[in-house]
N, C-alpha and C positions, 0 to 999 in steps of 0.2 A: 124449750125454746129460749135461747139467750135473750136477756133483756136488752133492749136498745135504748140508748139515751134519747129523750125527746128532741135533743138538739142536733142529732146526727142526720145528715142528708144522705139519702139512698141514691144509688145510680139512677139517672134519668131514664125515661121510657126508651127502649131500644138499646140501652147501654147496659147489657146484662152483667151480673156479678161475675159470671164465669169469664167473660171477656176482660173484665177489670182485673181479676186475679191472675189469669193465665196469659193475658195479653193477646196481641195479634200474632198470627203465624209469621209475619214479616216485620214485627215491631222493631223500630230502631231509628237511626239517623236518616233524615231525608237529605241525601248529599248529591251534588252534581246536577240538580234539576233547575230549570228556569223558574222564575216567579210564577208564571202561568201554570206550569206543571205542578209546582208545589201546591198551589191553591186547589188544583184538581185532585191531587192525591189526598190533601187534607179533607176535602169534601167527601171523598170516597172511604176515608178511614184506612187508607193503604199506606205502606211505607217501603222504603228500600233498605235492605239489610246489608250491613257491611261488617268487616272484621278489622280489629285494631292491627295496624301494621307493626312489624318488628324493626326497630332502628338499631343498627350496630355501628361501632366505631368510637371515635374520641370527640367528635364534634356533632352537635345536634341543634336543630332549629325547631322550636315549638311555638305555635301560634295559638293563643287563647281567644276564642270567639264564641258567639252564639250560633247554634244550628237548630233548625226545625226538627222536631222528633214526633213520633206517634207510636206509643207502645200499646195503648188500650182502645184506640178509636177516637181519642180526644187529642187533637194536635196541641203541641206545646213547644217550648224553647228550652234547649239544654245548653249548658256551658261545656264546650268541647275543646279538645286539644288536637290541632291539625285536622279538625273536622270529624273526629271519631270519638265514640263513647263505647268502651273506655278509651282513654288516650293511648298513644303508641306504647308498646312494650319496649323499654330501653335495655339494650344488652351491652354491658360494660365488661372490662376485665380488671381483676385485682392488680394493683400496682401502677396502673396507668392514670394519667390525668385526663379528666373529661371537661369539655367546655359546652355549656348548654345555654343558648341564647333564647330567651323567652320574650315574645312580643305580645303585648296586651292590646287586643282589638275590641275589648269590652268598653262599656260606658262607665265602668267603675274600676277601682283598683283591684289587682289580683296578686297571686303569689303561688309558688310551688314549694311545698315542704317535702323533703326527701326522708321518708319515714324509716327510722332505724339506721340511717346512714351516718357513719362517723365522718365529720367534716368541720371546718372552721365555722364558728357560730354565725359569721356574716353571710354564710352560704346556706344556712338552715332553712330560710324561707318562712319565718314566722313574723308577720308585720307587727311593728311596735316593740318587738323584743330583739330580733336578730338583724332586721333591716326595715326599711321604710315601706316596703311594698312596691308594686309595679304600677305606676299611674296609667290611665288610659292613653293609648297611642305611643307608649314608650317601650323600650326593650331593656331587659336586665340580663346580664351575663353571669351565670353561675359557673364557677371554675374551682375544681378541687381534685385532689388525688384520691383514688379509690383504694381504701385500706382494708377491704373485707370481701367476702364472696357469699353467694347464696341468693335466696328469694326475698324480695322486698317490694315496696310499692311507693307511689308518690301521689300527692293530692293537694288541693288548694287549702290554704289556711285563711282565706278571706271570705267574709260574709257567709252565705249559705251555698257557695259554689260547689263544694264537695257533694252536697245533696242533689245538685242539678247536673251532675255528670263529670265533674273535673277530677279524674283519678286515672291511674294507670299502673302497670306492673314494671318492676325492675328485676332483671336477672344479671347477676355478677358472676362471671366465670372465674374460677380460681387461677392464681398465677401458675401453679403447678398442675399436676394431674387431677382430674375430677375425682372427688372423694366418694361420690355415690354413683354406682354403675347403673346405667339404664340404656335401652336401645332407642327410646323415643321420649320426647319431652314436651309437655303441654302446660300452658298456663290456664287455669280456670279461675277467673275473678268473679266472685259473687258480689252483688250490690243490691240496692233497692231504689225504686223510683216512685215519686208521687206526682200526680197530675196537678196537685194543689201548689200554690205558692208556699215554699217552706216557711216563710215568715208568718203566713196565715195559719199553718199547722202549729207552729210554736205558740202563737197567740191563743189558739184553742186550748192547748195543753196548759197554758198559764191560768186559764179560767177554770178548766175542768181536766184534771190530770188523767182521768180514765175515759176521756172523750172517745177514743178509738178502740176501747175494750168492749168487744161484743160478747165476751164469754163470762160476764159477771153472774154471780149466784142468783138464782131465781127462787120463787116460792116452791117450785117443784123440787129443787135441791134441798130446801128446808124440810119438806115432807119426807124426802128420802133419808136425810140424817135422823129425823125424829123416829122413823120406822126402824132404822138400824141401831141407833145409839140411845134412843129415848128422848122425850120432848125436852126435859131439863138440860141434857147435854147439848141438844141442838140449839136451844136458846142461848146457852153459855157460849157456844161457838160463835153465833151471830153477834152476840154482845161484845165479845173480845175483838173481833174484826172491826166492828163499828166504832169501838172506843179508840182503836188505833187509826181510824179513818183510812183503812186499807181493805183489800179484798184478796181472797186466796188465788185469784186468777190474774193478779197484777204481775205479769211476766214480761211485758214490753210496753213502752210508751206508745208505740205505733203498731199497727196491724195491717192486714190486707184490706181493712176498711178504707185505707188510703194508699197502701203500698202495692206495687207490682214488683215481684222479685226477679232479678236478672242474673244470667250466667254469661259472662263476656259480653254484656250489653244486649243480650237476647232474652226475650220473654220465654216462659215455659212452653207456650204454643209454638214459638219459633224454633226451639230445639237445636241449639248450637251443638255441633258434632266434632269430636276429636277422633282422628283416625289412628289405626294401629294395624300391625300384622300379627296373626296368631303366633304365640310363642315368645313375643317380645316382652321385655321388662319395660313398663311404661311409667315414667315419672310424671305425676300430676302436681304441679305447683299451685296449690289452692290459696287464694287471697281473699280475705273478707274486706272488701272496700265499701261495705254498707254504711249508711249514715246512722242506722239504728239497729239493724237486725243481727241477733245471734242465730247462727245456723247450726243444725245438727246434720252432719253429712255422712252418707253411706252410699255404697254401690251394691245393690242386691246381687248376690251371686259371687261377689269378690271380697276377699280379705284385703284390708288396707294396711300396709306396712309403713308406719310413720318413721321417717328418716331425717327430717329437717324441720325445725320449728323457729319461726321468727329470725331467720338468717343464720341459725346455728345447727350444725349436725348433731343429732342425738343418737343414743343407742337404739337401734331399730326395735320397734315393738309393733306387733300385729294386733289390729283391732277390727271390729265390725263397723264401728261408727265413732265419730268424734264431734265435739262441739267447739266452735271458735267464734270469737266476737269481733266487732269492728276493729280494724287495724292489725289483726293477726294474720300470719301466713303459716301454713302447714303443708309440707311436701310429703306425698305418699308414693310408694311403689306398688303397682298392681301388675298381675300377670294374667291377662285375659285369655280365655280359651274359646269362648263362644263368639258369635258374630257381632253381638250388640249388648250393651249394658247401659242402664240408666244411672247417671250421676245425680243423686237426689239430695237436695239440701233444703230441709224444711225449717221454717222459722220456729224459734223456741216456743212461741205462743200457739203454734199449731194452726195458724189461720191461712197459711199459704206456703209456697215453696218455689225455689228456683230449680231448674233441672237442665241437664245437658246429656248428650249421648256419647259413649265410647264405642266406636264401631269400626268394622273393616272397610266400610265404604259409606259415602253420603247417602242419605235417604232411609237408612235403617233405623228402627226404633226398638226399644225393649219396653216391657210393661212398666208403667209408672206407679209406684206404691200409693196407696191411700195415706192421707195424713194420719199420724198417730193421734190417739185421744189426747185431749187437753189435760195436762197435769195440774193438780191443785197444790198450792203451797200449804205447808204445815208450820207450826210455830218453830220447829227445829230449823226450818229454812230461813225464817225471818229473824230469829233471835239466837240461833245457835243452841248450845246446851244449857242456857240460862234457865233458872226456875221461874215459872210463870204463875205460881199461886193457883187458886182454885178457878180463875177465869178460864183456864184452858182445859178444864175437866171435860172428859169425853172426847177430846180431840184426837185425831189420828196423828201421832207424832212421827210417823215414818217419813212424812213429807215426800220429797222427790228422790228418794234413794235410788241410785242407779240411772238417774235421768241424764247424767253427763255423757253416757255412752262410751266412757273411756275404760270399760272393764278391762282389767289386765294391765292398766297403765298407772299403777300406784306410784311409780317413780316419776310420773309426769303430772302430779296432781295440781301443779301450779300453772298448767298450760293456759287455762282460761283467763289468767290475769297478766299475761306477759306482754300485752301490746304497748304499755307505757304511754 
């Protein structure tokens, strides 16, 4: 039984952990409702599910505002773009000049950073560095020539707005012929959501860095180590981690203790669905727009051919699974034959997952895998190949070998650090 911090607050009565982790079947933005209707929906724990629109062309108008949301049964407020979470997918073309007017209807300053886009520094959207930010009630016009193609994303660089929903995808079509052949194209943007005030989450972590880690070593783990490796080795192992003020399950600052994992703004229970016809080559533009979560992504029953990483075409390589972190984009080609598949993205700490469905029609589902066992770190993970003296005696030095899920991708070993 994982040890729980005495400071952790468990979900209130009637607010089950399953609902907290998997969300409501219709979790999302409460849009287009009257105040009276919103209050009724909030009381019932119900929501209206929407999809991020795709905006094309050279001129765009984006409005930043707050919108009521309900992902888990607890009503809250999100920072939205044009009333959607994620924000609209922007589709540009290489070589053209785009004009994006961003109006701030928040009570605080805001900004949009165009992640990975080559542009004049004044248009980069980082307050205090490239521009002053967008004050409440004002409009800022971004204008720049598009000099690249591929899959990218955009997000706020102000306060904690990215953690409260202010992000979206960018697709840039090449000036010439498409370099990657596919019959169908879908964006799958993974993110994470907390019902807590992000500043409150940050304050908790400042006081206790493992506040949300429910997978910490227990006395039962010690007895297991002692039985397997001997009491002396088990004591040495505990002593080493204690001296470093670390623990072998320190895989993420946040976990499903506070996070609900989303695919295109939809909870696992909501089951966002991408459609295809049998025999098609389907391009899935995967974006990690999470504020915290590293995802391990797989589609049981399908091979994933990685063709594009962080806006750059790569030599195609076929894998069963890949890992990517916040800010990264990875495009894969799949060739589905069955009627439905689960797109499964589990958090690196194995406390929860985002999921979507690839299907021939709405309403279909495929089996959802169980979460993989929690991986424990070894000294080789924490310190590399350094010598650790006798304090590490008896430790399993194999660590997390193979955990990256990128078997067969030796030429892409730097993928997990490319977000910049």
